[in-house]
N, C-alpha and C positions, 0 to 999 in steps of 0.2 A: 719447651713449654713451661717447665718449672722455673727456669731462669727468667723467663718473661714475666711470670707471676710475681717472682721475688722483686723484680725491678719496678713493677708498676702496681704493687699491692696497695699503694696509697690511693689509687683511683677508686677502689671499692667503697671506702667510707665517703669519699667525695661524691660519688654517684648516688649513694644512699641518702645523703643529705640534700643534694640538689633535686632529686626526682620528686619528692613531695612538694617542693615549691613550684615546680613546673606543673604538677597535677592540680595544685590549688589555683595557679594563675590561669589555667585553661578555662574553667567555667566563669571566672570573673571577667576575663577578656571577652568571652562569648556573650555574656549578659550585656556587656557594654555595647557590643557591636549589633546586638539584636534591635537596637533602637533605629538603626538605619539599614539593616540587611535582613533578608529572610533567615529563619532559624537555621536552616540547613547550611547556608553559606557562613553564617556567624560561627557556628560550632566548628565547622571544618577548617576555616581560615585561622581561627584561634588555636586549634590543635596543631596545625602546621607551624605557626609562628612560635608557639611554646616549645615544640620539639626542636626546631631549628636553633632557638636560643639556648636550649639545654645542651645540644650537641656542640655548639660553638663554645660554650663555657667549658665543657669537658675537654675539648681539643686544646683550649688555652691552658687548662690545668695540666694536661698531659705534656704540653710543650715545655713548660717551665719547671716541671718536676725533675729534680736531679736523679741521676742514675749512677750507681756505683759509689765507691769511696773517693775517686778522683774528681777534682773540679775542673780539670783541663779539658778543653774542647779540641776535637780532631777534625781537620778539614780534608775532605776527599772529593776532588772535582773530576775524577776520571769516570766517565759514564760506563756502566756495566760491571765495574769491579765488585761492588757489593752484591749485585745480583748473582754474579758467577760464584762468589764465595758462599752465598746462601745455599746454592744447589750442590755444593761440595759435600763430602762425607761428614766433615765436622762443622758444617755450616748450620745456620738456623733459618729454616724456611718460614717460621712464624714471623720473623722480622719483615720479610717481603709481604706476607699476607696482612700484617698490621699496617704497613704503609699504604697498601692499596685500600684498606677499609677505613683509613683515617678520615678522608674527605668524601668517601662514597655516600654516606647519608646526606651530607649537606648538598652534594651535587644532585641528589634525587629530590630534595625538598625545595631548594631555593628557586628553581624555575617555576614551581607552582605559584609563587608569590611575586616573582620579579620577571616581568615580561621581557626585559632587555637581555635576560640570560636564556631565552628560549631557542637557542641554537647550540649544538654541541661544540662548535668552535669557540663561542663566547664562554661557555662553561669551562672548557679546557684552558682558555687564556686566563680567566679569573682564578681557577685552581692553581695554575702555574704561578701567578703573582702571589697568591696566599701561601703556597708552599715555599717559595723563595723567602718570603717574610718570616715564615716559621723557622726555616733552617737558619736564616741569618740571626734571628733572636736566640736560638739555641747556642749558636757560636759566640754571641756577644755576652750572654749571661754566664757562660762557663759552668754548665750544669753536668758535665761529664758525658755529653752526647757526641755523636759523630755527625758532623754536617756533611752530607753526601749529595752528590748530583743525582744518584739513583733514587734517593728518597723523594726528590722533587719530581722525577719522572713517574715514580710509582703513585705518589699522591695525585698527580694530574690525571694519570690513567684511571685511578679509582673514582675520582669525581666525575670524569667523563662517562665511566661505566654506570655510575648511579644515575646520571642524567639520561642516558640511553634507556635504562630500565623503566624510568618513570615518564618517558617521552609521550606516551599515549594519553596520560592524564594531566598534561600541563595545563590544558584549558578547562579542566573540570571544575575548578574553583573560581572561574571568572564569573562575576555577577552579570547576568544579562541586563542590557539597558531597559529602562522602563518603556512599556508599550505606549506609543502616542495615542491619544484619544482621537478617534476618527471624527473629523469635522465634516458635516455634510456640505456638498458642493452648493455654492450659491447660484441661484437661478434668477436672472434678471428678467423681469416681466414689465411690459409697458401697459400702463392703465389708460384706457380711453376716457377722455373727459366726457362727462354726461352732456347730452344736448339740452341746452337751456331754451325754453320757449317762454318769451315774455308775453304775457296776456294783459292787454289793457282793459280795464273794467269798462263795461258798456256805458255806464253813465258818463265817464270822462270822455269817451269817444264821441258821444252824442253832442256834448256841450262844446268841445274845443275843435274837433276836426270835422264836424258835420258840414260846416260852411265850406271847408276846403274840398271835401269829397263831393259835395253836391252844391255848387254855387248857384244853380238855378232856383234853389229853394229860398234864397234870400229875398 
């Protein structure tokens, strides 16, 4: 544990500097989203996004941070060798725990906001690709790290574990669709035309049609 703290002591001031920025960005992002989202969803989604961004930044800093005095990188592609050595008498079990926890928080948070990652298989595949990228970066920048196949497996397992732990809450931040306004059913009615009765004035009838109706009076 002491060796681990000596190797990564630089992460403590980096975390202390980055955390206030994340805490400041949370209410600002929530206030912006409240224009189009309910308050509950605006605050929750902003908190998840800020936490994911903070964790991704810390993982990036941890990856590029040099370890030890040597700048040479070591490549170990034999699966299981580092895990076996960690459980030996002189091994470091904290290294295994650290690799499991490296992507575990991101695996728990990202499915809350990315619907395409809402299966454990997709989370595992994404974590595998990210871990391969991380290990490849460590090997290329020569920061004194050991690029190991076991690290890739442990990182993938940690992200999948985090996704499994948060699986029940994946849909808790989905904004419900707006409720459509009920439109009353249209009723078609047939209006009957009013009966028109044409009434001829008596005076007109007497003068024009009296001779036709009563020819004997002529």
